[in-house]
C-alpha positions as CSV (number, residue, x, y, z in Angstrom):
1,M,0.0,0.0,0.0
2,A,1.7,3.2,-1.2
3,T,1.1,6.6,0.3
4,S,1.5,9.7,-1.7
5,P,3.7,12.5,-0.5
6,K,0.7,14.8,-0.5
7,H,-1.1,12.7,2.0
8,L,2.0,12.4,4.2
9,L,2.5,16.2,4.2
10,A,-1.1,16.8,5.2
11,A,-1.0,14.2,8.0
12,G,2.3,15.8,9.2
13,A,0.9,19.3,9.2
14,F,-2.2,18.1,11.1
15,A,-0.1,16.4,13.7
16,L,2.1,19.4,14.2
17,A,-0.9,21.7,14.5
18,A,-2.4,19.3,17.1
19,L,0.8,19.5,19.1
20,G,0.9,23.2,18.9
21,L,4.3,23.3,17.1
22,C,3.1,25.4,14.2
23,N,3.7,29.2,14.1
24,A,-0.1,29.9,13.8
25,P,-1.9,29.7,17.1
26,A,-4.8,27.2,17.2
27,F,-7.1,29.7,18.9
28,A,-6.6,33.3,17.8
29,A,-8.1,36.2,19.8
30,P,-10.9,38.1,18.1
31,E,-9.6,40.9,15.9
32,T,-10.9,44.2,17.2
33,N,-9.3,46.4,14.5
34,H,-12.2,45.7,12.1
35,P,-15.0,48.3,12.6
36,K,-17.8,45.7,12.4
37,A,-16.1,43.5,14.9
38,A,-15.7,46.4,17.3
39,D,-19.4,47.2,17.0
40,V,-20.3,43.5,17.7
41,L,-18.1,43.4,20.7
42,K,-19.6,46.7,22.0
43,A,-23.1,45.3,21.5
44,K,-22.2,42.1,23.5
45,K,-20.7,44.2,26.3
46,A,-23.7,46.5,26.4
47,K,-26.2,43.6,26.4
48,S,-24.5,42.0,29.3
49,S,-24.0,45.1,31.4
50,K,-26.9,47.5,30.7
51,G,-29.7,45.2,29.7
52,K,-32.0,45.2,26.7
53,K,-32.3,48.9,26.1
54,A,-28.6,49.4,25.8
55,A,-28.3,46.4,23.5
56,A,-30.9,47.9,21.2
57,V,-28.9,51.2,21.0
58,A,-25.7,49.3,20.3
59,T,-27.2,47.1,17.6
60,S,-28.7,50.2,15.9
61,A,-25.3,51.8,15.9
62,A,-23.9,48.6,14.4
63,G,-26.3,48.9,11.5
64,D,-28.6,46.0,12.3
65,N,-31.6,48.3,12.4
66,W,-34.0,47.2,9.6
67,A,-35.8,49.8,7.6
68,P,-37.6,49.3,4.3
69,A,-36.3,51.1,1.3
70,E,-38.7,53.8,0.0
71,E,-40.8,52.8,-2.9
72,A,-43.5,54.6,-4.8
73,E,-47.1,53.8,-4.0
74,P,-48.8,51.8,-6.8
75,D,-51.4,53.4,-9.1
76,I,-54.8,52.3,-8.0
77,T,-56.9,54.0,-10.6
78,D,-59.2,51.8,-12.7
79,T,-59.0,48.9,-10.2
80,K,-61.5,46.7,-8.6
81,V,-61.8,47.5,-4.8
82,T,-62.4,44.8,-2.2
83,E,-62.7,45.8,1.4
84,Y,-62.0,43.4,4.2
85,N,-63.1,43.8,7.9
86,C,-60.7,41.9,10.2
87,E,-60.5,41.1,13.9
88,L,-59.8,43.9,16.3
89,N,-61.4,46.5,14.0
90,N,-58.5,46.2,11.5
91,K,-59.3,47.0,7.8
92,V,-57.5,45.8,4.7
93,T,-58.4,47.0,1.2
94,I,-57.3,45.0,-1.9
95,Y,-57.1,46.7,-5.3
96,T,-57.0,44.3,-8.3
97,N,-56.5,45.0,-11.9
98,E,-58.1,42.8,-14.5
99,N,-55.1,43.0,-16.8
100,D,-52.5,42.2,-14.2
101,N,-53.1,38.9,-12.4
102,G,-49.6,38.7,-10.9
103,H,-49.9,41.8,-8.6
104,I,-52.3,43.4,-6.2
105,A,-52.2,46.7,-4.3
106,L,-53.0,46.4,-0.6
107,R,-53.9,49.3,1.8
108,W,-52.8,48.7,5.3
109,K,-52.5,51.4,8.0
110,K,-52.9,54.4,5.6
111,R,-50.3,53.1,3.1
112,V,-50.7,51.3,-0.2
113,H,-48.3,48.4,-0.9
114,R,-47.7,46.5,-4.1
115,L,-47.6,42.8,-3.6
116,E,-46.4,40.2,-6.1
117,R,-48.1,36.8,-6.6
118,V,-46.3,33.7,-5.3
119,G,-47.3,30.3,-6.5
120,T,-48.7,27.8,-4.0
121,T,-49.4,24.1,-4.1
122,T,-52.7,24.5,-2.1
123,G,-54.5,26.8,-4.4
124,A,-54.5,29.7,-1.9
125,M,-53.8,33.2,-3.3
126,R,-50.5,34.3,-1.8
127,F,-49.0,37.7,-2.4
128,E,-45.7,39.1,-1.0
129,N,-43.9,42.4,-0.7
130,T,-40.3,41.5,0.0
131,N,-39.3,45.2,0.7
132,F,-41.9,45.7,3.5
133,R,-42.0,41.9,4.2
134,L,-45.8,41.7,4.0
135,I,-47.6,38.5,3.0
136,W,-51.3,38.4,2.1
137,I,-52.9,35.0,2.0
138,G,-56.4,34.7,0.6
139,I,-58.6,31.6,0.8
140,P,-62.3,31.3,-0.1
141,S,-63.4,31.8,3.5
142,K,-61.1,34.6,4.7
143,G,-57.8,36.5,4.3
144,I,-54.8,37.0,6.5
145,L,-52.0,39.6,6.5
146,L,-48.6,38.5,7.9
147,D,-45.4,40.3,8.8
148,S,-42.6,37.9,7.8
149,R,-39.9,40.0,9.5
150,L,-41.5,39.8,12.9
151,N,-43.1,36.4,12.3
152,R,-46.5,37.5,13.4
153,Q,-50.1,38.1,12.2
154,L,-51.0,41.7,11.4
155,A,-54.7,41.0,10.6
156,N,-56.6,37.8,10.8
157,E,-60.1,36.7,10.0
158,C,-60.3,39.3,7.2
159,K,-63.6,38.9,5.5
160,T,-65.6,40.7,2.8
161,A,-69.3,41.4,3.3
162,E,-70.1,38.3,1.2
163,Q,-67.8,36.1,3.3
164,A,-69.1,37.5,6.6
165,A,-72.8,36.8,5.7
166,P,-74.2,33.8,7.5
167,L,-74.6,30.7,5.4
168,V,-78.3,29.8,4.9
169,A,-78.9,26.1,4.5
170,V,-81.2,25.3,1.6
171,G,-83.5,22.5,2.7
172,T,-85.7,20.5,0.5
173,E,-89.1,19.6,1.8
174,E,-89.9,15.9,1.6
175,K,-93.4,15.2,0.3
176,K,-95.5,12.9,2.4
177,S,-97.5,10.5,0.4
């Protein structure tokens, strides 16, 4: 069984590193000259010493504060308007265009967002705005608005007037003979 010189060198280097005989230390101290590394270390120190409020200030200084980029509101002229009433008196308005099946405009909290259709395997209508991280899911019985950044529901049990109307059972009378 022949062993190549390449394998022998690799095995020898590994053995020397394990014994600590190499010039490079096995465990290097974190580099603090890099500006981002210094910010991260400051954030860790602030979190351990001053609590959550100080950590929030330090992480915002480090650039971890998320803010959506500005985008123009979509044009909602000549669109079909569907209003949804949700739990906790929340309201969502959906604007659809007959010519564009791949997008909707959604009004939430005095702002109109443009959402793009995402394919699903279940047949539900799913629309997303990756900039503001909004997700609208529409099924025949209701709609739901989600915030994917915070992983929470913004509006649930959103129903149109048609969906909120009580279902009336149509019964057939049996004739007695």
